[in-house]
C-alpha positions, 0 to 999 in steps of 0.5 A: 493407508499411504496410498489412499492418503496419496490418492486422496491429496492428489484428488483434492489438488485436482478439484482445486485446479479444476475449480480455479480454472473454471472460475478462470474462465467464467464470465463476471457480468456487468450486473455482477460489477455493478453489484460489487460496486455498490456493496463496496460503496456501502462498506465505505459509508458504513465505516465512515458513518461509525467514524463521524458517531465515535471518532469525529475529530480524531485520527482513527476509529477504535471500532470495539471501543467505539471511540476515536484514537490519535496517533500523536499528542494532537489528531491530524485527521488521518481518517478524513484526508485518507478517505477524501479522494476515495469518496470523490472517486466512489461518487459519495458526494456527502462524505466527500463534503463531510471530509472536506469541511473538517479538514479545511476548518480544522487541520493545523500543523503548528502542534506538538506533535513528533512524527514519522515522516514516512507515514505522514508523507504518504497518508497527509501530505499525498492525500493533500496533494491529491485533494488539491488536484481533485478540487482545486481549492488552493487551501488543500495546497497551503495545507501540503506546502506547509507540511511539507516545510515542516518535515524538511529538516529531517533530510539534513544528514550528511547523506541527504537520507532522512531521519525517521522523526521530526518535530513539526514546531522545533524540527528537531529530529530523531532515530537515526537508523532507517530503511529503504521503503521510509527513505525512498517513499518520499519521492512522488509526494514531494516531487509533485509538490514541486509541480505544483509550488515551483519550489524544486527544493522538495524534488530534490532533497527526496531524490538525493534520498532515494538514489542514495539508498540506490548507490548504496546497493549490493554487488548483486543489485540488492538493498538491505533492511535498515541503514544508518542515515549519517554514515550510510552504513548498512545495519541490516542486510536482510533483503526482501519485497516486505516491510522495510523495502516494499515501497522503495521499489514501488516509488522508483518505477512510479516515479519514471511515469510520473516525473519522467526521470530517466534515472528511476527507470535505470534504478528500478530496472536494475532492481527488478532484475535483481529481485527476479533472480533472487527472490523468486521461489516456485512452488506448487501454490504459485511463486512466492518471494523470499528473504535473501542476504543482500549481498550474496543472495543467501536464503534466510527465510520463506516467510511471505505475507500480506504487504508482500502482495503488491508485487504481483501488481507493480510487476504487471504494471512494469510490463511483466504479466506472466511472472505476476500472474504466478505471483497472484496465484501465490497471493490468493492461495495465501488469502484462500487457505486461512479463510482470509490472508495472514500478515506473515507466513512461512510458504515452505511450511505452510504455516502462519507466523503472524495470524492478524489481518488488519484491513490491508489492501495489497492483494486486492490492488494486485487483483486491479493491475492484473485485470486492468492489464490483461482483462481476464475475468479470473482477477475479479473473481479474485477480488470478489472473494476477497471483498466478500471475505472482509465484508463478512468477517471484518463488518462490526454494528458500527464500521469495520475492524481488523482480525486478531487471528484468521483462523478464529476471525476474531476481531481487533480494535483497530481500523486504520485510516488506509482502509479507507484510502486503499482497501476500499479504492482499490475493491471499487476500481477493480469493478469499475469502467475504466474510464472512472480511472486512467492509468496513463493519467495518474499514478497511485502513490503507496497509500493510493492517493492518486497524483496527476501525471503533468509532464508532456 
């Protein structure tokens, strides 16, 4: 009986491998691409229609309750700001006009909101700067400058690393225990604002913050999970590629591209070598990335999830396509193993540790970068599978909904604004002509708002 099970296992592996190879070599036609683009555009229109019908002027739509939801006391139009440039890139003119009209007629930052600097920066500040670059209306830039000025008090710490929260009216700050992602993932937006306004203070404070994190790296060139912005001392020495750290690494490389500042390139290269040395875990299902201690490299956990999937794209974008392919193999396994990717699972035990799917984009994002850099159809097929699953399992009568448990596909009451900003945008651009977005002329922030490279 054991022998039969063994041969059955081998047969399953052979069939999976053969199917994957056949898909990798199969042609993805122009008609296939056009059909996928139209499906994504239809999905964006459908989701926006639900938002307009049930959540107009609110931050997000609660798709199951069919009502609007705000992040804080007062609405900040998260969905319209996040969605605007996606609509422009997808050619959804009516939807883009809707979003622009409500942003310029309604958005106001002189409000009693105590906001998370990181989230407001990547979604709103980044979205407004991109809107200005795409449209040229100076009111977008004025809103961006006003918002940035209201967040500047967050940087008033002994180290220059910002507090996590700041009050938009009073400038009062709170939460001194921050993390590399929330500290470092401000540089693209504040730096780009300096380019447009001529005010160098935005660039300088953001650079001081991100470089402080870099200078606190361990002897093996990794950073930890949490740090005290007043003392500069690490509170958690867990190191990984997931939330709390992920986009810190991403911004070092992208800021080098965006601003041509060599400090960022040197920092990224140092970290990236350490990541590959200490975090990669090769398995039969692809290369995953583990959790280690930042000082010793000792393995602490073998959890991996939807957020981690971004690194395959970043790795390819930074020039290491070979490693990126192996990581994307693992990403695709994670998606197909459970019918849709979970927020987190233990790749050694092959079991789910967090079962939800909140419409995250990172797996599709990595398909986008790998296809652009290799031209291999396998990444179109991977992306098609992911988009098809989202359209099948997440669509509701009025919009799209997150998944409470990927094993049951039960919906949960959330459609965050990044579904418009990132998931739909990467899904569309994966199947679009290269001319639809030039990676040599613009760089995506972590919310997928494209910022123009303004250096010579």
